[in-house]
VOKOLGU-834782 format. One record per residue (C-alpha): residue in one letter; x, z, y. Coordinates in pm, whole numbers, plus 50000, padded with zeros to 5 digits. Layout:
<nodes>
[A; [X; Z; Y]] ...
</nodes>
This chain:
<nodes>
[M; [55838; 54488; 17919]] [E; [55687; 54655; 17612]] [K; [55829; 54983; 17491]] [S; [56015; 54965; 17163]] [S; [55840; 55284; 17050]] [K; [55510; 55095; 17039]] [Y; [55627; 54767; 16885]] [K; [55876; 54675; 16617]] [E; [56180; 54478; 16724]] [D; [56089; 54211; 16470]] [I; [55751; 54077; 16361]] [D; [55624; 54006; 16012]] [Y; [55405; 53699; 16039]] [E; [55146; 53609; 15778]] [I; [55142; 53261; 15624]] [I; [54786; 53127; 15638]] [Q; [54681; 52983; 15304]] [D; [54611; 52609; 15339]] [G; [54696; 52650; 15706]] [T; [54688; 52350; 15937]] [I; [54654; 52269; 16305]] [T; [54283; 52357; 16308]] [S; [54362; 52705; 16178]] [V; [54417; 52770; 16549]] [P; [54084; 52862; 16719]] [E; [53933; 52604; 16955]] [V; [54126; 52315; 16806]] [F; [53924; 52020; 16679]] [C; [54028; 51709; 16487]] [S; [53880; 51388; 16358]] [S; [54007; 51082; 16178]] [G; [53869; 50751; 16065]] [H; [53936; 50392; 15963]] [C; [53940; 50142; 16248]] [G; [54086; 49847; 16057]] [I; [54455; 49852; 16144]] [R; [54529; 49936; 15781]] [K; [54341; 49793; 15484]] [W; [54222; 50105; 15310]] [K; [54351; 50425; 15468]] [D; [54232; 50622; 15770]] [D; [54442; 50495; 16057]] [I; [54326; 50667; 16375]] [S; [54291; 51032; 16472]] [I; [54210; 51253; 16767]] [I; [54326; 51610; 16824]] [L; [54109; 51783; 17087]] [I; [54202; 52114; 17252]] [P; [53956; 52177; 17537]] [G; [54000; 52399; 17841]] [N; [54312; 52501; 18027]] [T; [54621; 52442; 17818]] [V; [54998; 52433; 17851]] [C; [55178; 52150; 17673]] [S; [55542; 52083; 17595]] [G; [55701; 51792; 17414]] [V; [56029; 51647; 17295]] [F; [56078; 51277; 17233]] [T; [56314; 51034; 17068]] [K; [56639; 50946; 17244]] [N; [56630; 50596; 17095]] [R; [56677; 50337; 17372]] [F; [56400; 50130; 17215]] [A; [56152; 50414; 17267]] [A; [55802; 50298; 17181]] [A; [55532; 50247; 17444]] [P; [55339; 50565; 17345]] [V; [55660; 50767; 17383]] [I; [55720; 50627; 17730]] [V; [55360; 50675; 17839]] [S; [55321; 51026; 17693]] [R; [55651; 51134; 17849]] [Q; [55519; 51011; 18185]] [Q; [55190; 51193; 18130]] [L; [55368; 51523; 18067]] [A; [55594; 51476; 18367]] [K; [55284; 51475; 18587]] [N; [55058; 51724; 18410]] [R; [55093; 51997; 18147]] [N; [54722; 52055; 18083]] [I; [54674; 51829; 17781]] [N; [54339; 51829; 17604]] [A; [54363; 51538; 17361]] [I; [54610; 51333; 17160]] [V; [54511; 50994; 17017]] [I; [54722; 50890; 16717]] [N; [54717; 50560; 16533]] [S; [54906; 50469; 16216]] [G; [55001; 50126; 16087]] [I; [55136; 49987; 16415]] [A; [55417; 50158; 16607]] [N; [55358; 49977; 16940]] [A; [55738; 49962; 16974]] [C; [55940; 49669; 17113]] [T; [55615; 49535; 17258]] [G; [55717; 49507; 17624]] [Y; [55483; 49522; 17920]] [E; [55177; 49443; 17709]] [G; [55255; 49733; 17477]] [L; [55278; 49976; 17768]] [K; [54946; 49851; 17904]] [N; [54786; 49888; 17561]] [A; [54904; 50250; 17539]] [E; [54763; 50315; 17885]] [K; [54439; 50138; 17792]] [T; [54411; 50359; 17484]] [I; [54417; 50660; 17717]] [E; [54151; 50500; 17938]] [I; [53925; 50436; 17639]] [A; [53972; 50792; 17511]] [S; [53900; 50926; 17859]] [E; [53560; 50757; 17857]] [Y; [53457; 50861; 17507]] [L; [53589; 51218; 17531]] [D; [53476; 51272; 17892]] [L; [53826; 51381; 17994]] [K; [54050; 51284; 18282]] [K; [54318; 51032; 18190]] [E; [54595; 51273; 18289]] [N; [54479; 51515; 18016]] [I; [54545; 51274; 17726]] [L; [54854; 51173; 17527]] [V; [54901; 50887; 17282]] [S; [55114; 50852; 16971]] [S; [55170; 50569; 16726]] [T; [55349; 50517; 16396]] [G; [55394; 50216; 16173]] [R; [55547; 49871; 16187]] [I; [55759; 49782; 16489]] [G; [55693; 49473; 16699]] [K; [55314; 49431; 16671]] [Q; [55064; 49476; 16953]] [L; [54779; 49725; 16921]] [P; [54439; 49563; 16849]] [L; [54244; 49733; 17127]] [E; [53900; 49638; 16990]] [K; [53983; 49822; 16668]] [I; [54136; 50112; 16863]] [E; [53817; 50150; 17067]] [K; [53605; 50137; 16751]] [G; [53816; 50416; 16604]] [I; [53808; 50631; 16917]] [S; [53431; 50591; 16938]] [F; [53394; 50712; 16579]] [C; [53642; 50997; 16610]] [S; [53494; 51125; 16938]] [K; [53164; 51186; 16757]] [N; [53317; 51361; 16457]] [L; [53548; 51624; 16602]] [R; [53538; 51941; 16392]] [A; [53729; 52263; 16348]] [D; [53769; 52195; 15974]] [N; [53918; 51847; 16002]] [G; [54287; 51935; 16023]] [H; [54359; 51836; 15663]] [N; [54204; 51492; 15704]] [T; [54403; 51430; 16021]] [A; [54725; 51537; 15849]] [K; [54658; 51259; 15597]] [A; [54550; 50998; 15851]] [I; [54875; 51013; 16051]] [L; [55084; 50926; 15744]] [T; [55235; 50583; 15691]] [I; [55419; 50560; 15358]] [D; [55462; 50934; 15318]] [K; [55341; 51062; 14984]] [H; [55220; 51402; 15101]] [P; [55060; 51550; 15414]] [K; [55262; 51816; 15593]] [E; [55076; 52120; 15727]] [F; [55157; 52485; 15796]] [A; [55021; 52779; 15996]] [V; [55115; 53142; 16055]] [K; [54951; 53444; 16214]] [F; [55065; 53775; 16357]] [F; [54890; 54053; 16547]] [Y; [54976; 54191; 16889]] [D; [54760; 54444; 17076]] [N; [54495; 54380; 16808]] [K; [54493; 54012; 16900]] [A; [54546; 53750; 16629]] [I; [54803; 53496; 16744]] [I; [54795; 53179; 16535]] [T; [55033; 52885; 16539]] [G; [54970; 52584; 16318]] [G; [55072; 52222; 16293]] [I; [55084; 51893; 16111]] [A; [55361; 51636; 16077]] [K; [55445; 51301; 15924]] [G; [55773; 51146; 15826]] [S; [55975; 51048; 15522]] [V; [56202; 50769; 15646]] [M; [56394; 50698; 15970]] [V; [56471; 51068; 16003]] [E; [56786; 51124; 16208]] [P; [56625; 51275; 16512]] [D; [56869; 51431; 16759]] [M; [56558; 51568; 16930]] [A; [56261; 51618; 16702]] [T; [56157; 51382; 16430]] [T; [55879; 51149; 16328]] [L; [55546; 51284; 16458]] [S; [55463; 51655; 16478]] [F; [55167; 51817; 16650]] [I; [55148; 52195; 16694]] [A; [54881; 52419; 16845]] [T; [54884; 52789; 16931]] [N; [54635; 53026; 17090]] [I; [54889; 53225; 17292]] [Y; [54919; 53203; 17671]] [I; [55264; 53095; 17790]] [S; [55407; 52920; 18095]] [S; [55532; 52564; 18065]] [G; [55889; 52671; 18143]] [M; [55898; 52932; 17869]] [L; [55730; 52698; 17620]] [D; [55989; 52429; 17698]] [C; [56267; 52679; 17637]] [I; [56126; 52809; 17308]] [L; [56045; 52462; 17177]] [G; [56392; 52336; 17264]] [H; [56562; 52619; 17077]] [C; [56334; 52594; 16774]] [V; [56364; 52216; 16744]] [D; [56741; 52238; 16772]] [D; [56760; 52463; 16465]] [T; [56494; 52285; 16256]] [F; [56410; 51919; 16313]] [N; [56749; 51851; 16470]] [C; [56910; 51975; 16149]] [I; [56748; 51738; 15901]] [S; [56830; 51386; 15795]] [T; [56689; 51164; 15524]] [D; [56869; 50837; 15589]] [G; [57054; 50855; 15921]] [C; [56810; 50617; 16091]] [Q; [56656; 50725; 16422]] [S; [56298; 50622; 16487]] [T; [56159; 50464; 16805]] [N; [55843; 50677; 16800]] [D; [55955; 51035; 16733]] [M; [55782; 51316; 16917]] [I; [55689; 51681; 16880]] [I; [55399; 51806; 17090]] [V; [55303; 52174; 17124]] [I; [54982; 52277; 17301]] [A; [54896; 52639; 17385]] [N; [54533; 52712; 17472]] [G; [54570; 53084; 17547]] [C; [54239; 53174; 17385]] [S; [54384; 53474; 17196]] [G; [54410; 53660; 17525]] [A; [54773; 53747; 17453]] [R; [55004; 53654; 17740]] [I; [55379; 53614; 17739]] [E; [55488; 53753; 18074]] [D; [55865; 53702; 18060]] [K; [56154; 53598; 17835]] [D; [56263; 53959; 17783]] [S; [55933; 54061; 17626]] [L; [55892; 54129; 17257]] [L; [55592; 53896; 17252]] [Y; [55822; 53611; 17359]] [K; [56049; 53697; 17067]] [Y; [55756; 53724; 16824]] [F; [55609; 53389; 16923]] [K; [55947; 53217; 16909]] [K; [55987; 53336; 16550]] [A; [55637; 53214; 16459]] [L; [55690; 52870; 16613]] [H; [56030; 52846; 16444]] [A; [55865; 52922; 16109]] [V; [55611; 52641; 16156]] [L; [55873; 52386; 16262]] [E; [56111; 52491; 15985]] [N; [55841; 52451; 15721]] [L; [55725; 52113; 15850]] [S; [56080; 51980; 15881]] [R; [56161; 52087; 15526]] [K; [55849; 51909; 15401]] [V; [55972; 51592; 15570]] [V; [56297; 51615; 15373]] [E; [56114; 51698; 15050]] [D; [55899; 51389; 15102]] [G; [56194; 51160; 15170]] [E; [56124; 50818; 15027]] [G; [56228; 50810; 14663]] [A; [56403; 51148; 14692]] [T; [56456; 51354; 14378]] [K; [56674; 51629; 14535]] [V; [56656; 51849; 14843]] [I; [57010; 51934; 14950]] [E; [57108; 52217; 15183]] [I; [57450; 52182; 15344]] [E; [57572; 52501; 15508]] [I; [57875; 52477; 15733]] [K; [58054; 52795; 15838]] [G; [58387; 52882; 15994]] [A; [58359; 52604; 16254]] [S; [58512; 52627; 16601]] [D; [58169; 52569; 16761]] [K; [57813; 52473; 16672]] [N; [57862; 52107; 16758]] [E; [58154; 52083; 16516]] [A; [57954; 52254; 16243]] [R; [57659; 52020; 16293]] [S; [57879; 51709; 16310]] [V; [58039; 51796; 15977]] [G; [57702; 51870; 15817]] [K; [57548; 51546; 15942]] [K; [57847; 51339; 15825]] [I; [57798; 51469; 15473]] [A; [57419; 51441; 15486]] [N; [57434; 51078; 15599]] [S; [57700; 50966; 15353]] [V; [57538; 50707; 15126]] [L; [57810; 50773; 14868]] [F; [57738; 51147; 14867]] [K; [57360; 51094; 14851]] [S; [57400; 50844; 14566]] [A; [57620; 51089; 14376]] [M; [57352; 51355; 14412]] [Y; [57093; 51120; 14265]] [G; [57329; 51055; 13975]] [E; [57390; 51430; 13937]] [D; [57761; 51365; 13978]] [I; [57947; 51639; 14169]] [N; [58214; 51395; 14296]] [W; [58326; 51641; 14565]] [G; [58580; 51390; 14693]] [R; [58294; 51214; 14871]] [I; [58221; 51537; 15057]] [A; [58586; 51573; 15153]] [A; [58601; 51212; 15270]] [A; [58292; 51259; 15489]] [I; [58437; 51574; 15646]] [G; [58765; 51396; 15712]] [S; [58587; 51116; 15901]] [V; [58459; 51356; 16170]] [D; [58628; 51278; 16501]] [N; [58767; 51626; 16552]] [N; [59083; 51825; 16492]] [I; [58974; 51969; 16159]] [D; [59255; 52097; 15939]] [S; [59184; 51961; 15591]] [G; [59424; 52214; 15443]] [N; [59194; 52500; 15544]] [I; [58867; 52375; 15395]] [D; [58686; 52529; 15098]] [I; [58384; 52365; 14933]] [Y; [58131; 52549; 14717]] [L; [57844; 52425; 14504]] [S; [57616; 52726; 14524]] [D; [57864; 53008; 14445]] [I; [58107; 52787; 14248]] [L; [58430; 52712; 14437]] [I; [58502; 52344; 14369]] [M; [58767; 52272; 14634]] [E; [59006; 52531; 14775]] [K; [59216; 52478; 15088]] [G; [59174; 52103; 15062]] [M; [59281; 52077; 14700]] [A; [59115; 52043; 14360]] [K; [59008; 52370; 14199]] [D; [58946; 52445; 13832]] [Y; [58579; 52540; 13793]] [D; [58308; 52565; 13531]] [E; [58198; 52203; 13504]] [T; [57908; 52286; 13271]] [A; [57763; 52535; 13518]] [A; [57810; 52288; 13805]] [A; [57640; 52010; 13609]] [A; [57343; 52239; 13542]] [L; [57308; 52315; 13915]] [L; [57301; 51944; 14000]] [K; [57001; 51893; 13774]] [E; [56793; 52127; 13990]] [R; [56549; 51999; 14251]] [N; [56713; 52215; 14521]] [I; [57090; 52202; 14560]] [K; [57311; 52395; 14802]] [F; [57665; 52324; 14921]] [L; [57873; 52555; 15139]] [I; [58162; 52415; 15339]] [D; [58391; 52673; 15498]] [L; [58619; 52521; 15763]] [N; [58799; 52856; 15803]] [T; [58861; 52789; 16172]] [G; [58611; 52987; 16379]] [N; [58281; 53171; 16366]] [A; [58024; 52897; 16430]] [S; [57784; 52770; 16164]] [A; [57503; 52521; 16101]] [R; [57262; 52432; 15824]] [I; [57160; 52073; 15752]] [L; [56886; 51963; 15513]] [T; [56895; 51622; 15349]] [N; [56801; 51450; 15024]] [D; [56946; 51209; 14773]] [I; [56905; 50832; 14777]] [S; [56756; 50656; 14478]] [Y; [56651; 50316; 14348]] [E; [56302; 50400; 14470]] [Y; [56425; 50432; 14830]] [I; [56553; 50074; 14820]] [K; [56231; 49949; 14664]] [I; [56003; 50124; 14913]] [N; [56193; 50000; 15218]] [A; [56249; 49650; 15082]] [L; [55873; 49617; 15031]] [Y; [55771; 49806; 15349]] [K; [55569; 49512; 15483]] [K; [55342; 49528; 15182]] [Q; [55265; 49898; 15222]] [K; [54905; 49940; 15326]] 
</nodes>
């Protein structure tokens, strides 16, 4: 274990300007149009050659898509992953035996064009549920992408994995250890069907640190639990959600054990990447005009705090009120009261920013003009104090607007 006299207990990471997954050395990307979608790039490959360590978390939805099932099986057998093939436009979900075979065939095709073993490849899909993958188009796209892999293609890939998102989601950080630059960067997509209980949507992260699979699993699990598991745009869980992290070790920095400072440093860096990407998912929520932070404190345990936060975040009445810039704190109280737990309503305080709007379960006189001004902001924060224990949680969500209804009502026409 490192001596504290040589290293600080905490690390100050540097945010890489315009950082993306290919900010990490020896990571290559490509994207192209294979014809699944009318106009947009719809297929991508992320290539990370050499010996790697991979970890992933996947949706808990019982209708898990074929690529989720197949990639989960791939990781169960092998952690050295060198490539991920991603298509957008078709989710390959609820497609039965044929869908599973198409996901496996996608891996076979990629294996041939990338000259990799099948066990070193994962697949991921996003788009409309219930349609089979057109394998001729998939092969055309893989052929093109395999010839155009570059270390400056991360931005294009971040765009190609989108469906009806408005903005690409990318982020990367760097810190130094023993004069070695350790870089962690990623891309994500998602703006709807975000109620993960594991990860959310699609997120792909790379890092150049060396770490064992067991330690990477542990760090990823903790980081996801505090970031992607604490966001919600509409309370709808997707069939295709996954987060994949691949470490190629090319920095030369090695995490030897969980008690090391380097373990702590890397955990903070990965948390920063996942936190940024998850926030961008909320900011890009379909039709959203507000980003709402709901902090719960004074809970008896973390599960209670998170349950309360999620109940508020997923309340259509609350989200509609936020769009209308109407404080209507009774909707918050009603959501809290619907949690299946022994919460004492007579103990609860609710704050809008630093304005106390409900005290011990009862109406409170407050500055309505100041509160109305806060609700006009893009970023809004509520604090709910249950005054029961010491546990806390923070949930990010957004409002719901007319645009959300329009986008999802016309989803089939989105190209």
